[in-house]
C-alpha positions as CSV (number, residue, x, y, z in Angstrom):
1,X,26.6,-43.0,-37.1
2,X,25.9,-42.1,-40.8
3,X,22.4,-40.7,-40.2
4,X,23.7,-38.7,-37.2
5,X,26.4,-37.1,-39.3
6,X,23.9,-36.2,-42.0
7,X,21.3,-34.6,-39.6
8,X,23.9,-32.9,-37.4
9,X,25.6,-31.3,-40.4
10,X,22.5,-30.6,-42.5
11,X,24.5,-32.0,-45.4
12,X,28.1,-33.0,-45.5
13,X,30.4,-30.3,-47.0
14,X,34.1,-30.5,-47.5
15,X,36.1,-28.6,-44.9
16,X,38.3,-27.3,-47.7
17,X,35.4,-25.9,-49.8
18,X,35.1,-22.2,-49.8
19,X,35.5,-21.8,-46.1
20,X,36.3,-18.1,-45.4
21,X,39.5,-17.0,-43.9
22,X,38.5,-15.5,-40.5
23,X,40.1,-13.7,-37.7
24,X,37.7,-14.9,-35.1
25,X,39.0,-16.7,-32.0
26,X,38.8,-20.5,-32.1
27,X,36.5,-22.2,-29.6
28,X,35.6,-25.8,-28.9
29,X,32.3,-26.8,-27.2
30,X,30.5,-30.1,-26.3
31,X,26.8,-30.0,-27.2
32,X,25.5,-33.3,-25.9
33,X,26.7,-32.8,-22.4
34,X,29.0,-30.8,-20.1
35,X,32.6,-31.6,-21.1
36,X,33.3,-32.9,-17.6
37,X,30.3,-35.3,-17.5
38,X,30.6,-37.1,-20.8
39,X,29.9,-40.8,-20.9
40,X,30.0,-43.8,-23.3
41,X,33.1,-42.8,-25.2
42,X,31.6,-40.2,-27.6
43,X,30.4,-36.7,-27.5
44,X,28.8,-34.2,-30.0
45,X,31.3,-31.4,-30.6
46,X,31.1,-27.9,-32.1
47,X,34.2,-26.1,-33.4
48,X,34.1,-22.5,-34.5
49,X,35.1,-20.9,-36.8
50,X,34.6,-23.3,-39.8
51,X,37.8,-22.1,-41.5
52,X,39.8,-23.7,-44.2
53,X,42.6,-25.9,-43.0
54,X,41.4,-26.2,-39.4
55,X,42.6,-29.4,-37.7
56,X,40.9,-31.0,-34.8
57,X,42.5,-33.6,-32.5
58,X,41.4,-35.7,-29.6
59,X,44.3,-36.6,-27.3
60,X,46.6,-36.0,-30.3
61,X,44.5,-38.2,-32.6
62,X,43.2,-36.4,-35.7
63,X,39.4,-36.4,-35.7
64,X,38.9,-33.7,-38.3
65,X,37.1,-36.1,-40.6
66,X,34.4,-36.7,-37.9
67,X,33.3,-33.1,-38.1
68,X,31.4,-31.5,-40.9
69,X,30.6,-28.0,-41.9
70,X,26.9,-27.3,-41.5
71,X,24.7,-24.6,-43.2
72,X,25.1,-22.4,-40.1
73,X,28.9,-22.3,-40.5
74,X,29.8,-24.5,-37.6
75,X,31.9,-27.6,-37.6
76,X,29.9,-30.2,-35.8
77,X,30.0,-33.9,-35.4
78,X,30.3,-36.8,-32.9
79,X,33.8,-37.5,-31.8
80,X,34.1,-41.1,-30.8
81,X,36.5,-43.6,-29.2
82,X,37.2,-41.4,-26.2
83,X,39.0,-43.3,-23.4
84,X,37.8,-43.1,-19.8
85,X,39.3,-40.1,-18.1
86,X,40.5,-36.8,-19.5
87,X,41.2,-36.1,-23.1
88,X,42.1,-32.8,-24.7
89,X,40.0,-31.8,-27.7
90,X,42.1,-29.3,-29.7
91,X,41.4,-27.2,-32.8
92,X,44.0,-25.3,-34.6
93,X,44.1,-23.0,-37.6
94,X,46.9,-23.1,-40.1
95,X,48.4,-20.0,-38.5
96,X,48.7,-21.8,-35.2
97,X,45.9,-20.1,-33.3
98,X,43.6,-22.5,-31.6
99,X,41.7,-23.7,-28.5
100,X,41.7,-26.7,-26.2
101,X,38.8,-28.2,-24.2
102,X,39.5,-30.9,-21.7
103,X,36.8,-33.6,-21.9
104,X,36.3,-36.1,-19.1
105,X,34.7,-39.4,-20.2
106,X,33.0,-41.8,-17.8
107,X,32.0,-45.4,-18.5
108,X,28.5,-46.1,-19.7
109,X,28.0,-48.3,-16.7
110,X,28.2,-45.2,-14.4
111,X,28.4,-43.5,-12.1
112,X,29.2,-40.0,-13.3
113,X,28.4,-37.7,-10.3
114,X,26.1,-39.8,-8.0
115,X,28.9,-41.5,-6.1
116,X,29.1,-45.3,-5.2
117,X,26.2,-47.2,-6.7
118,X,23.6,-48.9,-4.5
119,X,24.1,-52.6,-3.9
120,X,22.8,-55.3,-4.2
121,X,21.3,-54.9,-7.6
122,X,18.9,-57.1,-9.6
123,X,19.0,-57.1,-13.4
124,X,15.8,-57.1,-15.4
125,X,17.1,-57.1,-19.0
126,X,15.5,-60.4,-19.8
127,X,12.1,-59.1,-18.7
128,X,12.6,-56.2,-21.0
129,X,13.4,-58.5,-23.9
130,X,17.0,-57.4,-24.1
131,X,18.5,-60.8,-23.3
132,X,20.6,-61.9,-20.4
133,X,22.9,-59.7,-18.4
134,X,24.5,-59.9,-15.0
135,X,25.1,-57.7,-12.0
136,X,26.6,-55.3,-11.1
137,X,26.1,-53.3,-14.3
138,X,23.2,-55.2,-16.1
139,X,24.4,-54.2,-19.5
140,X,22.8,-55.7,-22.7
141,X,23.1,-55.0,-26.4
142,X,21.3,-52.0,-27.7
143,X,18.2,-52.7,-29.9
144,X,16.8,-50.4,-32.6
145,X,13.4,-51.0,-34.2
146,X,11.1,-49.0,-36.5
147,X,7.3,-48.7,-36.3
148,X,4.6,-46.8,-38.3
149,X,1.0,-45.9,-38.2
150,X,-1.1,-47.3,-41.0
151,X,-3.7,-45.7,-43.4
152,X,-5.5,-49.1,-43.3
153,X,-8.5,-48.8,-40.9
154,X,-8.2,-52.5,-40.2
155,X,-4.7,-52.1,-38.7
156,X,-4.9,-50.4,-35.2
157,X,-2.0,-49.1,-33.2
158,X,1.7,-49.4,-34.1
159,X,2.9,-51.6,-37.0
160,X,6.4,-53.0,-37.4
161,X,8.3,-51.2,-40.2
162,X,11.0,-52.8,-42.2
163,X,13.3,-50.2,-43.8
164,X,14.4,-52.7,-46.4
165,X,10.8,-53.5,-47.5
166,X,8.8,-50.3,-46.8
167,X,5.0,-50.9,-46.6
168,X,2.7,-49.0,-48.9
169,X,0.2,-47.9,-46.2
170,X,2.3,-45.5,-44.1
171,X,0.2,-42.7,-42.8
172,X,1.3,-39.0,-42.7
173,X,1.5,-36.7,-39.7
174,X,1.9,-33.0,-39.5
175,X,4.5,-31.8,-36.9
176,X,3.9,-28.7,-34.8
177,X,6.3,-26.8,-37.0
178,X,4.1,-27.5,-40.0
179,X,5.9,-30.3,-41.8
180,X,4.0,-33.2,-43.3
181,X,6.1,-36.4,-42.8
182,X,5.6,-40.1,-42.9
183,X,4.4,-41.4,-39.5
184,X,7.4,-43.6,-39.0
185,X,9.4,-43.7,-35.7
186,X,12.7,-45.1,-34.8
187,X,13.0,-46.5,-31.2
188,X,16.2,-47.3,-29.4
189,X,16.3,-49.5,-26.3
190,X,19.4,-50.1,-24.3
191,X,21.1,-50.1,-20.9
192,X,23.3,-47.5,-19.2
193,X,24.0,-46.6,-15.6
194,X,22.4,-49.9,-14.5
195,X,19.1,-48.6,-16.0
196,X,17.1,-49.6,-19.0
197,X,16.5,-46.6,-21.3
198,X,14.6,-45.9,-24.5
199,X,13.9,-43.0,-26.8
200,X,11.8,-42.7,-30.0
201,X,11.4,-40.0,-32.7
202,X,10.0,-39.5,-36.1
203,X,12.2,-40.9,-38.8
204,X,12.5,-40.0,-42.5
205,X,12.8,-43.3,-44.4
206,X,13.7,-41.6,-47.7
207,X,16.9,-40.0,-46.2
208,X,17.4,-42.5,-43.3
209,X,17.5,-39.5,-40.9
210,X,15.5,-38.1,-38.0
211,X,12.5,-36.0,-38.8
212,X,11.6,-34.7,-35.4
213,X,11.2,-31.1,-34.2
214,X,14.2,-31.2,-31.8
215,X,11.9,-31.0,-28.8
216,X,12.1,-33.7,-26.1
217,X,9.3,-35.1,-24.0
218,X,10.8,-37.0,-21.0
219,X,8.5,-39.3,-19.1
220,X,9.2,-40.0,-15.4
221,X,6.2,-42.3,-14.7
222,X,5.4,-42.8,-11.0
223,X,5.9,-44.9,-7.9
224,X,8.1,-44.6,-4.9
225,X,10.2,-47.3,-3.2
226,X,13.9,-48.3,-3.0
227,X,13.5,-51.6,-4.8
228,X,17.1,-52.4,-5.7
229,X,15.9,-53.4,-9.1
230,X,17.0,-52.3,-12.6
231,X,13.3,-52.0,-13.4
232,X,11.3,-52.2,-16.6
233,X,9.9,-49.6,-19.0
234,X,7.0,-49.4,-21.4
235,X,8.0,-49.1,-25.0
236,X,6.4,-49.0,-28.4
237,X,5.4,-52.5,-29.6
238,X,3.6,-53.7,-32.7
239,X,-0.1,-53.7,-32.0
240,X,0.0,-51.3,-29.0
241,X,-2.3,-48.3,-29.0
242,X,0.0,-46.0,-27.0
243,X,-0.8,-43.0,-24.9
244,X,-0.1,-44.7,-21.7
245,X,-2.8,-44.5,-19.0
246,X,-1.1,-44.7,-15.6
247,X,2.2,-43.7,-14.0
248,X,4.5,-45.8,-16.2
249,X,7.8,-44.7,-17.7
250,X,7.2,-45.0,-21.4
251,X,8.1,-43.9,-24.9
252,X,4.7,-44.9,-26.2
253,X,3.0,-41.6,-26.7
254,X,1.7,-41.5,-30.3
255,X,0.0,-38.1,-29.8
256,X,3.3,-36.6,-28.7
257,X,5.4,-38.3,-31.4
258,X,2.9,-37.2,-34.1
259,X,3.6,-33.6,-33.3
260,X,7.3,-34.2,-33.8
261,X,8.6,-34.6,-30.3
262,X,11.1,-37.2,-29.3
263,X,10.0,-39.3,-26.3
264,X,12.5,-40.7,-23.8
265,X,12.5,-42.5,-20.5
266,X,14.6,-44.7,-18.2
267,X,13.7,-47.2,-15.5
268,X,15.8,-45.4,-12.9
269,X,13.8,-42.2,-13.5
270,X,10.8,-44.0,-12.1
271,X,10.4,-43.8,-8.3
272,X,9.1,-47.4,-8.0
273,X,12.6,-48.6,-8.8
274,X,14.8,-45.8,-7.5
275,X,14.3,-43.1,-4.9
276,X,17.8,-41.7,-5.3
277,X,17.0,-38.6,-7.3
278,X,20.7,-37.8,-7.9
279,X,21.0,-41.2,-9.7
280,X,17.7,-40.3,-11.5
281,X,19.2,-37.0,-12.7
282,X,22.5,-38.6,-13.7
283,X,20.6,-41.3,-15.7
284,X,18.4,-38.7,-17.4
285,X,21.6,-36.7,-18.3
286,X,23.2,-39.8,-19.8
287,X,20.1,-40.7,-21.8
288,X,19.9,-37.1,-23.2
289,X,23.5,-37.3,-24.2
290,X,23.0,-40.5,-26.1
291,X,19.8,-39.2,-27.7
292,X,21.6,-36.0,-28.9
293,X,24.5,-37.9,-30.3
294,X,22.1,-40.1,-32.3
295,X,19.4,-37.6,-33.3
296,X,20.9,-34.1,-33.0
297,X,20.7,-31.1,-30.7
298,X,17.6,-30.6,-28.4
299,X,15.9,-27.2,-28.5
300,X,14.2,-27.8,-25.1
301,X,13.2,-30.6,-22.8
302,X,9.9,-30.9,-20.9
303,X,9.1,-33.4,-18.2
304,X,5.9,-35.3,-17.4
305,X,5.1,-37.7,-14.6
306,X,2.9,-38.5,-11.6
307,X,3.6,-39.1,-7.9
308,X,7.3,-40.3,-7.8
309,X,7.5,-38.9,-11.3
310,X,6.4,-35.5,-10.0
311,X,9.0,-35.7,-7.2
312,X,11.8,-36.4,-9.7
313,X,10.8,-33.5,-11.9
314,X,10.7,-31.2,-8.9
315,X,14.1,-32.4,-7.6
316,X,16.0,-32.6,-10.9
317,X,14.8,-29.2,-12.1
318,X,16.0,-27.8,-8.7
319,X,19.2,-29.7,-8.1
320,X,20.4,-30.1,-11.7
321,X,18.9,-27.1,-13.5
322,X,19.1,-27.1,-17.3
323,X,18.3,-30.8,-17.7
324,X,14.7,-29.9,-17.8
325,X,13.5,-26.6,-19.3
326,X,9.8,-27.1,-18.2
327,X,8.1,-29.5,-15.9
328,X,4.5,-30.9,-15.7
329,X,4.2,-32.6,-12.3
330,X,0.9,-34.5,-12.1
331,X,-0.5,-35.8,-8.8
332,X,2.2,-33.8,-7.2
333,X,3.9,-35.4,-4.2
334,X,6.5,-32.7,-3.5
335,X,9.9,-34.1,-2.5
336,X,11.0,-37.2,-0.7
337,X,12.0,-35.7,2.6
338,X,9.5,-33.0,3.5
339,X,6.7,-35.2,2.2
340,X,8.3,-38.1,4.1
341,X,8.3,-35.9,7.2
342,X,4.5,-35.4,6.8
343,X,4.0,-39.2,6.3
344,X,5.9,-39.9,9.5
345,X,3.7,-37.3,11.4
346,X,0.7,-39.2,10.1
347,X,2.2,-42.5,11.3
348,X,2.6,-41.1,14.8
349,X,-0.8,-39.4,14.9
350,X,-2.7,-42.4,13.6
351,X,-1.0,-44.6,16.2
352,X,-1.9,-42.1,18.9
353,X,-5.5,-41.7,17.8
354,X,-6.1,-45.4,17.4
355,X,-4.0,-47.1,20.0
356,X,-3.0,-44.6,22.7
357,X,-5.9,-42.3,23.5
358,X,-8.9,-43.2,21.3
359,X,-11.3,-42.2,24.1
360,X,-10.4,-38.6,23.6
361,X,-10.7,-38.6,19.8
362,X,-14.1,-40.1,18.9
363,X,-14.8,-37.1,16.8
364,X,-13.2,-37.7,13.4
365,X,-13.4,-34.1,12.5
366,X,-11.1,-33.2,15.4
367,X,-8.6,-35.8,14.2
368,X,-8.7,-34.3,10.7
369,X,-8.1,-30.8,12.1
370,X,-5.0,-32.0,13.9
371,X,-3.7,-33.7,10.8
372,X,-4.1,-30.5,8.9
373,X,-7.0,-31.5,6.8
374,X,-10.2,-29.9,7.8
375,X,-11.4,-32.4,5.2
376,X,-11.6,-36.2,5.2
377,X,-8.2,-37.3,6.5
378,X,-5.3,-38.3,4.2
379,X,-3.2,-39.7,7.0
380,X,-4.7,-43.1,6.9
381,X,-3.8,-43.4,3.2
382,X,-0.3,-42.1,4.0
383,X,0.1,-45.2,6.1
384,X,-0.7,-47.4,3.2
385,X,1.3,-45.6,0.5
386,X,4.5,-44.2,1.8
387,X,5.4,-44.3,5.5
388,X,6.5,-47.9,5.8
389,X,8.0,-48.0,2.3
390,X,10.2,-45.0,3.0
391,X,11.1,-45.4,6.7
392,X,10.9,-49.1,7.6
393,X,14.4,-50.5,7.0
394,X,13.1,-54.1,6.6
395,X,10.2,-53.3,4.3
396,X,11.1,-50.5,2.0
397,X,12.7,-52.7,-0.6
398,X,9.2,-53.9,-1.7
399,X,9.1,-57.4,-0.2
400,X,6.5,-58.5,-2.7
401,X,9.1,-57.8,-5.4
402,X,12.3,-59.0,-3.8
403,X,10.8,-61.6,-1.5
404,X,10.4,-61.0,2.2
405,X,12.9,-63.7,3.0
406,X,15.6,-62.2,0.8
407,X,18.9,-62.9,2.5
408,X,20.2,-59.4,1.9
409,X,17.3,-57.4,3.5
410,X,17.9,-56.0,6.9
411,X,16.2,-57.5,10.0
412,X,17.2,-56.2,13.4
413,X,17.1,-59.7,15.0
414,X,18.1,-62.1,12.2
415,X,20.1,-60.0,9.7
416,X,21.4,-56.8,11.3
417,X,24.2,-56.5,8.7
418,X,21.6,-56.6,5.8
419,X,20.7,-53.8,3.5
420,X,18.5,-51.2,5.1
421,X,15.7,-50.1,2.7
422,X,14.9,-46.5,3.8
423,X,15.2,-43.2,1.9
424,X,18.4,-42.2,3.6
425,X,20.0,-45.7,3.3
426,X,19.2,-45.8,-0.4
427,X,20.9,-42.4,-0.7
428,X,23.9,-43.4,1.5
429,X,26.3,-42.0,-1.2
430,X,24.7,-38.6,-0.4
431,X,24.3,-38.8,3.3
432,X,27.1,-41.2,4.4
433,X,26.9,-42.9,7.8
434,X,26.2,-41.8,11.4
435,X,29.3,-41.1,13.4
436,X,30.4,-43.5,16.1
437,X,29.4,-41.2,19.0
438,X,25.7,-41.6,18.0
439,X,25.7,-45.4,17.3
440,X,23.0,-47.4,18.9
441,X,23.3,-51.1,20.0
442,X,22.9,-52.6,16.6
443,X,25.3,-50.2,15.0
444,X,27.9,-51.0,17.7
445,X,27.3,-54.7,17.1
446,X,27.9,-54.5,13.4
447,X,30.7,-52.0,13.6
448,X,29.2,-49.3,11.3
449,X,26.6,-46.5,11.5
450,X,23.4,-46.4,9.6
451,X,22.6,-43.5,7.3
452,X,21.8,-40.3,9.2
453,X,18.1,-39.3,9.4
454,X,16.7,-35.8,9.0
455,X,13.4,-36.5,10.8
456,X,12.7,-34.5,13.9
457,X,9.6,-33.5,15.9
458,X,11.2,-31.9,19.0
459,X,9.2,-28.8,19.9
460,X,6.4,-29.5,17.4
461,X,3.0,-28.6,19.0
462,X,0.7,-30.9,17.2
463,X,-2.8,-29.5,16.9
464,X,-1.8,-25.9,17.8
465,X,-3.9,-24.3,15.1
466,X,-7.1,-26.2,15.8
467,X,-6.6,-25.6,19.6
468,X,-6.5,-21.8,19.0
469,X,-9.4,-22.1,16.7
470,X,-11.5,-23.8,19.4
471,X,-11.8,-27.0,17.5
472,X,-10.0,-29.2,20.1
473,X,-9.8,-28.8,23.9
474,X,-6.6,-28.1,25.9
475,X,-6.8,-31.5,27.4
476,X,-6.8,-33.1,24.0
477,X,-3.9,-30.9,23.0
478,X,-1.8,-31.6,26.0
479,X,-2.5,-35.4,26.0
480,X,-1.6,-35.5,22.3
481,X,1.7,-33.8,22.7
482,X,2.6,-35.8,25.8
483,X,2.0,-39.2,24.1
484,X,2.6,-38.8,20.4
485,X,6.2,-39.9,20.7
486,X,8.4,-40.9,17.7
487,X,10.0,-43.9,16.0
488,X,13.5,-45.2,16.2
489,X,15.8,-46.0,13.3
490,X,14.2,-49.5,13.1
491,X,10.6,-48.0,12.8
492,X,9.6,-49.0,16.3
493,X,7.4,-46.6,18.3
494,X,9.1,-44.8,21.1
495,X,7.8,-42.5,23.9
496,X,10.6,-40.1,23.1
497,X,10.3,-37.7,20.1
498,X,12.7,-38.0,17.2
499,X,15.9,-36.1,17.0
500,X,17.5,-35.4,13.6
501,X,21.1,-36.2,12.9
502,X,22.8,-32.7,12.4
503,X,24.7,-33.7,9.3
504,X,21.6,-34.9,7.6
505,X,19.9,-31.5,8.1
506,X,22.9,-29.8,6.5
507,X,22.9,-32.2,3.6
508,X,19.2,-32.3,3.0
509,X,19.1,-28.6,2.2
510,X,22.4,-27.9,0.7
511,X,22.2,-30.7,-1.9
512,X,18.6,-30.0,-2.8
513,X,16.9,-33.0,-1.3
514,X,14.5,-30.5,0.1
515,X,14.1,-27.9,-2.6
516,X,13.7,-24.4,-1.1
517,X,12.8,-22.7,-4.4
518,X,16.0,-20.7,-5.1
519,X,16.9,-22.9,-8.1
520,X,13.4,-23.4,-9.5
521,X,13.0,-19.9,-11.0
522,X,14.6,-21.0,-14.3
523,X,12.0,-23.6,-15.1
524,X,8.5,-23.2,-16.6
525,X,6.1,-25.1,-14.4
526,X,2.6,-26.3,-15.2
527,X,1.4,-28.1,-12.1
528,X,-1.3,-30.5,-13.2
529,X,-3.0,-30.7,-9.9
530,X,-3.4,-33.7,-7.7
531,X,-6.0,-36.2,-6.9
532,X,-7.8,-34.4,-4.1
533,X,-6.9,-34.1,-0.4
534,X,-5.9,-37.6,0.5
535,X,-2.5,-39.4,0.6
536,X,0.8,-37.9,-0.3
537,X,-0.6,-36.4,-3.5
538,X,-2.8,-33.9,-1.6
539,X,-3.4,-30.7,-3.5
540,X,-1.5,-28.7,-0.9
541,X,1.8,-30.0,-2.5
542,X,1.2,-27.6,-5.4
543,X,0.7,-24.7,-3.1
544,X,3.7,-25.6,-0.9
545,X,5.9,-25.4,-4.1
546,X,4.3,-21.9,-4.8
547,X,5.1,-20.7,-1.2
548,X,8.7,-21.8,-1.6
549,X,9.0,-20.0,-4.9
550,X,7.7,-16.9,-3.3
551,X,9.9,-17.1,-0.3
552,X,13.1,-17.7,-2.4
553,X,12.5,-15.4,-5.4
554,X,9.7,-13.0,-4.4
555,X,7.6,-14.4,-7.2
556,X,5.9,-17.6,-8.3
557,X,5.0,-16.3,-11.7
558,X,6.9,-19.2,-13.4
559,X,4.4,-21.7,-11.9
560,X,0.7,-22.2,-12.9
561,X,-1.6,-24.7,-11.2
562,X,-4.4,-26.5,-13.2
563,X,-6.9,-28.5,-11.2
564,X,-9.3,-31.0,-12.7
565,X,-12.5,-32.4,-11.2
566,X,-13.1,-36.1,-11.1
567,X,-10.4,-37.3,-8.8
568,X,-7.1,-38.4,-10.1
569,X,-5.5,-36.4,-12.9
570,X,-5.7,-38.0,-16.3
571,X,-2.2,-39.2,-17.3
572,X,-2.8,-39.5,-21.1
573,X,-2.5,-36.5,-23.3
574,X,-6.0,-37.0,-24.6
575,X,-7.1,-35.9,-21.2
576,X,-4.9,-32.8,-21.1
577,X,-3.8,-31.7,-24.6
578,X,-3.6,-28.1,-23.5
579,X,-0.6,-28.8,-21.2
580,X,1.6,-29.9,-24.0
581,X,0.5,-27.0,-26.2
582,X,0.9,-24.3,-23.6
583,X,4.3,-25.7,-22.4
584,X,5.5,-25.8,-26.0
585,X,4.6,-22.2,-26.7
586,X,6.1,-21.1,-23.4
587,X,9.5,-22.8,-24.0
588,X,9.6,-21.8,-27.7
589,X,9.2,-18.2,-26.7
590,X,11.9,-18.5,-24.0
591,X,14.3,-20.0,-26.5
592,X,13.6,-17.3,-29.1
593,X,14.2,-14.5,-26.6
594,X,17.6,-13.1,-27.3
595,X,17.4,-10.2,-24.8
596,X,20.3,-9.9,-22.4
597,X,18.2,-10.9,-19.4
598,X,18.5,-13.6,-16.7
599,X,16.7,-16.8,-17.7
600,X,14.4,-16.5,-14.7
601,X,13.1,-13.1,-16.1
602,X,12.6,-14.6,-19.6
603,X,10.6,-17.5,-18.1
604,X,8.2,-15.0,-16.6
605,X,8.1,-12.4,-19.4
606,X,7.6,-15.0,-22.1
607,X,4.8,-16.8,-20.4
608,X,1.8,-17.3,-22.7
609,X,-1.4,-15.4,-21.8
610,X,-3.2,-18.7,-21.2
611,X,-0.5,-20.0,-18.9
612,X,-2.6,-19.1,-15.8
613,X,-4.1,-20.9,-12.9
614,X,-7.4,-22.7,-13.9
615,X,-9.8,-25.3,-12.8
616,X,-11.8,-27.6,-15.0
617,X,-14.5,-30.2,-14.8
618,X,-13.8,-32.7,-17.6
619,X,-13.4,-30.7,-20.8
620,X,-15.3,-27.7,-19.3
621,X,-13.2,-24.8,-18.0
622,X,-14.7,-23.6,-14.7
623,X,-12.6,-20.6,-13.8
624,X,-9.2,-18.9,-14.2
625,X,-9.5,-17.2,-10.8
626,X,-7.4,-18.8,-8.1
627,X,-9.8,-17.8,-5.4
628,X,-12.8,-19.3,-7.2
629,X,-10.8,-22.5,-7.9
630,X,-9.9,-22.8,-4.3
631,X,-13.6,-22.5,-3.3
632,X,-14.6,-25.1,-5.9
633,X,-11.7,-27.4,-5.0
634,X,-10.6,-26.6,-1.4
635,X,-7.2,-28.0,-0.4
636,X,-6.0,-29.0,3.0
637,X,-2.7,-28.6,4.8
638,X,-0.3,-30.9,6.7
639,X,0.1,-31.8,10.3
640,X,3.2,-29.5,10.5
641,X,1.2,-26.6,9.1
642,X,-1.6,-27.4,11.5
643,X,1.0,-27.2,14.3
644,X,1.7,-23.6,13.3
645,X,4.4,-24.3,10.7
646,X,4.9,-22.1,7.6
647,X,3.1,-22.7,4.3
648,X,6.5,-23.7,2.7
649,X,6.4,-26.9,4.9
650,X,10.2,-27.1,4.7
651,X,11.3,-27.0,8.3
652,X,12.7,-30.4,9.0
653,X,13.9,-29.4,12.5
654,X,12.6,-26.2,14.1
655,X,14.5,-23.7,16.2
656,X,13.1,-23.3,19.7
657,X,11.7,-20.5,21.8
658,X,10.6,-20.4,25.4
659,X,7.1,-21.8,26.2
660,X,4.5,-19.2,27.3
661,X,1.0,-19.7,28.6
662,X,0.0,-16.6,26.6
663,X,0.5,-18.7,23.4
664,X,-2.7,-20.5,24.2
665,X,-5.0,-17.5,24.6
666,X,-8.2,-18.4,22.7
667,X,-8.3,-22.0,23.8
668,X,-11.8,-23.2,24.8
669,X,-12.0,-23.8,27.7
670,X,-8.9,-21.9,28.8
671,X,-5.8,-23.9,29.5
672,X,-5.3,-24.6,33.2
673,X,-2.1,-24.1,35.2
674,X,-1.8,-27.9,35.7
675,X,-2.1,-28.5,31.9
676,X,0.6,-25.9,31.2
677,X,2.9,-27.5,33.8
678,X,2.4,-30.8,31.9
679,X,3.4,-29.0,28.7
680,X,6.6,-27.7,30.2
681,X,7.6,-31.3,30.9
682,X,6.9,-32.2,27.2
683,X,8.9,-29.2,25.9
684,X,11.7,-28.6,28.5
685,X,13.8,-26.7,26.0
686,X,11.0,-24.8,24.3
687,X,8.6,-25.1,21.4
688,X,9.0,-24.4,17.7
689,X,9.7,-20.8,16.6
690,X,8.2,-21.0,13.2
691,X,9.3,-17.4,12.4
692,X,12.8,-18.6,12.0
693,X,14.3,-20.9,9.3
694,X,14.8,-24.5,10.2
695,X,18.0,-25.9,11.6
696,X,20.5,-26.4,8.8
697,X,18.3,-24.4,6.3
698,X,20.3,-22.9,3.5
699,X,19.8,-22.3,-0.3
700,X,20.1,-25.4,-2.5
701,X,23.5,-25.6,-4.3
702,X,23.0,-26.8,-7.9
703,X,25.0,-29.4,-9.7
704,X,26.6,-31.3,-6.8
705,X,28.8,-34.3,-7.3
706,X,29.2,-37.1,-4.7
707,X,32.2,-38.8,-6.3
708,X,34.4,-37.4,-3.6
709,X,32.2,-38.7,-0.8
710,X,29.0,-37.9,1.1
711,X,27.9,-34.3,1.5
712,X,29.0,-33.6,-2.0
713,X,30.8,-30.6,-3.6
714,X,29.5,-28.3,-6.3
715,X,30.7,-28.9,-9.8
716,X,30.7,-25.2,-10.6
717,X,30.3,-23.8,-14.1
718,X,30.7,-26.1,-17.1
719,X,34.3,-26.2,-18.5
720,X,35.1,-23.9,-21.4
721,X,37.8,-24.1,-24.0
722,X,41.0,-22.2,-23.5
723,X,42.9,-20.3,-26.1
724,X,46.3,-21.6,-27.2
725,X,48.9,-19.4,-28.8
726,X,50.7,-19.9,-32.1
């Protein structure tokens, strides 16, 4: 840890050298993580004041020598060899005054707050080049390597750097804080929390110390499926050109590294390998802790990622605020459950249009209107991309990865005790199991309940908005709502509509699985658009997030939306360099703001003038007027919004109101009495009252832990040191 001590202290000074005698109270803080969430046996610690004769202990063991007095007057350093469990970090002055902070250390294998880990689990360390490992923890030795950019035009991409024999052709780079440094990076690859992680940063060979700007760029990649795999990441390799093109988790961003940022990622922060965003947040937290202990304190962290990578940014910034200071969701897919609800609506509607009553729906424009589009339908691509992967218990584990004949995968007939691969079942540590009174035949047969499901379409009047707009007929509307049906827990169509499990509705809101916006206000958000009006990445996702911010906070000024022509948003920074620049200036201003204001106010007040909605075509800016951009790039809705639902699209199960024939005034031709009588049979208990919050709706509670069981409990504020007397 020699270089860490050097960089953290800014020069090692004796604790006995000219430290002033002070009367200030003693305090102990952990800097690399909350004191109750430490992992791996070490933690970066700050002790104040840096007074002569102060003594620091960890569980009674003297660790004073591990701390060094820096130029800012703090004692700071990495305290190591912490056992699992609680340890008191104590600091005492010679006169007996002092402070104690209780640190709770967790094993590097996890978990910390996510609850019991998903099983079974497949290790991928050999595919990553880390050597063999074995379940259940998939741990492998950490690897550190150095790379550089060359001044030799015949050498492209990264070159291997040997610190013992430094090459003569090392290029220079100028960081965003104006320093000219050798373009050499240190990359660390390892395992933790059953994930493969990596981070990279500029390195000063002359001092064997980091040379970065203390800003972190965290890549979430893309993808979305509960694969039960450790997964792989893209890292810097000799000969690679970098600037990844595509939704991969990666450290290989030379344009970012050149500006001084550290880059970091982990396989379980990519949705293709893991759709449990609590585990993703936990993994990110552990990676950041390791990075800080190795490289030094982080000024701020910004996220980046597409699709599943946008979902993880949205959910982590809401459920575990502070891990990310700013997010840049690209091809925004919203969140797992409200987006998943839309995908299930598409599944039902496409089945109805194609297989149940195709004779009534020859006009594709009418289908599109019911599905919320008014544009070419996205529902068909929903079917291909998400619905089955998220809701089919025998398919969601990506059979082409694990093998369709894997003995552990659920099959209702041949393997009913197997692993169910749905969103809820992959998050069973969060949701738990259905109670015995609601067990179906298979649950009774195997003696345990499946994970509860928050999907519900009772009372939903599909196609209500196009009916009232005269785009579909009352007969189409009635027939659709009579026959749309639902799916059971095994993904089989049923004539009955779906009924959500009550406990799932409580959990999905309370724990932040459906973010309602109340915890988003502290984050700077540059939404980098989507890829049009098809599949789960439809442009409406960006505007759903805005509606939730408005509903929860009365403002959405902390979010800007950038839309690019040409289909799918470019993933490499060469295609969107402004995003990094604007986010950097935004977060820098927030961190420099010392006013006694809530963070949410600083995020809005310190927003750069060019952090505004805009739409571009290639490198040409078209407009910064939201109305003009919507005209140029119209966005669609969802089937729930087309059924009269709110623009927040966050009602998993609606509250009901009595049915009235007056609700259908404006239908062409007018609804008949016979048609209305048929509707009363479809909706015997009433239809959705969209003016009321959904069943179970409540503000998200941040920083939940599931170590005590499903449903979770809030961790509360981070622990602080307590004074001890003489």
